[in-house]
N, C-alpha and C positions, 0 to 999 in steps of 0.2 A: 270769490268771496268779496262782498262789497266792503269799501274802505271804512264806512261808518254807518251807524243807524241812529237817526236823530230822535231824541226824546227831550223835549223842552221842559225844564223845571218850571214850577209856578213862579211867576214874577214876584219879586220882593219889592215893596214900596214903603215909603215913609213920608211924613208930612214935611213939606218945605215951607217957605214963606207964603203966607196967605193960605188959600185952600188947595193950591196946586199939589199934585202928587209927583214925586220924582222917583225915577227907577234907581234902585241901588246897584252899584257896580263894584267890582272886585279891585281893591287896592293891594298891590303886591310889591315886595322889595326882594331883589336877588342879592343876598348878603355875600359879597366877595370884594376883594380889594382891587385897586387899579392895576396891579401887576399880574392879575390872574385872568385877564380878559383875552378872548381869542384874537382880537385885533392886534395884540402885542405878543402873542405866543411865539412868534418867530424870533423875537429879539430878547425875550425874558423866559429862559427855560425853567421848568418846574424846580430843578434842583438849586436854583438861585433864589426862590421865593423867600426863604428864611433870612436872606441877607438884605432884602429890600426894606425901605422905610415903611413901616406898618401903620396905616391910617384908618383902618376899618372901625375900630372902636370909637374913635372920635366922630366919624361921619354917621355911624349908626346912632350914636348918642344924640346928635343934632336932629336926625330924622325922628327919633322918639319924642324929643322935645316939641318939634313942630306938629306932629300928629296929636300929641296931648293937648296942645294949644287949640287945635281944630276939633278935638273930640272925635277923632277918626281912628278906627282900628282896622288893621289889615293883616295880610299874610306875609311872613318873612320866610322866604326859601333860603335856608342857611346852608352854606357850603361846609362840608365836614371838616375841611382843613381849618376853617375859621373857628369852628366849634371846639376843635382840639386846642387851639391856641388861646381862645377867649371863652371859656365855659361860662364865666359870669355874664358875659354879654348875651348869651342865649337865655340864661335865666332872667335877665333884665327885660328882654323882649317879651317873654312869656308873662312876667309879673305885671307888665304894663297892659296886659289884656289882649295882646296880639296872638294870632295863630302862628305857630312854628311849624314849617314844613321843610321838606328835604330838597337840597340842590345837588345831591351827589357828594362825592368825597374830594375828587381831584380836579374838577372842572375839565376833564378830558371828554371830548366829543364821543357820544355813544357809538357812532359808526366807525370809530377808530379803536374800539375796545373789543376784546374777546368776551364771550358770554360769561365765562367764569369770573373774569376780572370785574365786569359790570355788577354781577350778582354780589360779589364780595364787597365791593365799594358801597353799593347801595344799602345792603343790609347793615353794614357797619356804621354808616352815617345815620341811618334811621334809628338804630338802637342807641347810638350816642345821644341824639337829640331827645329821645324818649327818656333816657336816664336823667338827662339834665333838667327836663321840664316836668317829669312825672305825668305826662299826658301822651295819648296816642298821637303819632304823626301820620296824618291821613293823606297829605298831598305831596306831589313830586313835580319838580320842573328840571328838565335836562339842561346841561350846560349848552348855551347857545342854541336852544330849541332843536337839539340834534336827534329828536325822534322824527325820522324821515322814512320813506318807503323802504329803504334798505335796512333800517334798524327797528322795524315794527316788532321784532322778536323781544325787544326790551319791555313791551307791554305785559307779556306773560310773566317776566321776572318781577315787574311791579306788582302784579296781582298776587303772585306767590309770596312776596314780601309783606303783603297786608295793606298796601295802599288802596284807598277807595277812589281817588281821583288823580288825574294828571293835567298839567298845563304846559305842555311842551310843543304842541303842534302850532306852527305859523302858516296860515293859508295864503302864502305868497311865494314868489320865486326869489331866491337869494343865493349868493355863491356859497354860503356855509350851511343853510338850512332851507326849509320850506316844503309844504305839501299843498300846492296851489289848488288842488281839487277838493280839499277838505271842507267840511261844513264851517260856517262862520259863527254859529251860535253854540252854546253848550249842548253836548250830545253824548251818546254812548259809542265809544270807539271799540271796534272789534279786533281783538288780539288774534294772532295766528292760530291759537288753540280753539277759537270760536267763543271764548269768554269775553266779557265786556267790562269796560272801565269808563267811569265818567270822564269826559274830556272837556276842559274849558280852553278853547283855542285863543291864541293871541288875537287881538281885535284888528279887523280890517274894515274899512268903510267902502261901500260901493258908490263910485261916482261914475255913472254910465257903465262903460265897459272896463273902467279902471278899478283895480282893487288897491286902495291906498293903505299901507300899514301905519296905524295911528295908535298903537298900544302903549307907546312910551319909549323909554331908553333913548337911543340916538335919534330916533324919529321925533321924539319930543323936543330934543335940543336943536336939531337941524332945521326942522320945518318951522315956519313962523307960527307963533302961538295960535293965531286965529284959525289956521288950518287944522290944528289938533282940536281946538275947542269946537269948531263947527262940525268936524267929522265925528267926534264923540257924541255931540248933541244929536246928529243925524242917526247914529246907531241907536240911541235911546228913543228918540221921538218918531222918526220915519220908519226905521227898521224894527222898532219895538223889541230890542233885546239889550241885555246888560253888556257892558264891555269890561275888559280886564286892562288895567293900567299897571305898568311895571317900571321900576327905576332901580338903579344900583347906588349904594352909598357914595361911591366915588364921583358920581355925576353932580353932586352938590359941592364938590371939593375943588375949587378953582385953583388952589395953591399946591396941588399935588405935583410931585416931580414929573418933569417932562422927559420922555424916553425917545431916543432916536428910532424912528421907524419909517416905513414907506408912506408916501403921500396919502394914499387911501386910508391906511390905518390911522394916521394922525388926524385926518378929517373925521373919521368915525368916532374917535375917542375924545378929542380935545374941543371940537366945535361947541361954542356957547356954554361952556362949563360955568362961566361967571353969571349967566342969566338963568340957570336951571332952578335954583332954589326959589327965586321970585316967581317964576312960572308955576312951580309946584304949589306954592301958597295960593296963587290965583285959581289953579285947577281945583284945589281942595275946597275952595269957596263956592265954586260953580256947579259941582256935581256931588252926589251922595255916594258914599263908599262904605264897604264892610269887608270882613275877611272872606276869602274865596269860598271856603266851605259853607258859609252861611248863604252866600249868593247862590251857590249851586243847590243848596237844600231848599231855598225858598221860604221854608219855615224851619224851626229848630228840629222837627222830627219828620219832615217830609222831603219830597223832591228826589233828586238823583243821589244826594249824599246826606247821610245822617250826621248832624253837627254833634260832636262829642267833645268832652273834656273842656 
């Protein structure tokens, strides 16, 4: 069975300065706190999360302010653990006009879960978010992009749970995730049952034989800004496809507590935190963004995903 079947949505465009048309890209936030990331999982066990300094509400609030200033709406993939602790935060995200989507419950990598565990966590977090917002939750993103070849079974669980799109596939090689032979543009991914689900993969720019991950997150902080900017412009202009940008609320929080961890983990987590917000403001001024479901749809009623709610 082929890994994927490509079906491009109609490109969404909007007027920019002058008469130039700009491609609209997906802006996304993975709503989790600094102590929940995979890079620090070895030194911060889940049973200690409730004892950690909680900073997510403050950081999401700042992001909501920044997006309102720039008149940008996006998709917030909310972790169920956060929704349980901060239900009003979820309501605030939805009230501000952003799409609320699902980031699972416990931030446990899918390929380390049993099917029943994943099914229960996913349905529970989806139902919670729908109860809080009063709107259908259409989108899903796995913890640390952990839908890989060994966890493709999760796609059938997502379809059964009622999701209409996924954004968990990263077409690169990485020690924690990656499907390097996956398509780079939005497509229909084939689940083991043969059913299909719209997939918006994390963005990778082609520079010759090199696939450069430029979707955001640590890559946005660690790479010089010009690399991100030029690569994303290349995806829009030369490769003629929308990209997906993602960030975590803790990435604009330079004052977050420092945790003792290995060198690689510290580099991934703490590099350029103090520069991230300024870079984000610049990015929002240079590209056009919308919620992921709208970019996938192309129009409110067409394309791969029907925009609802």
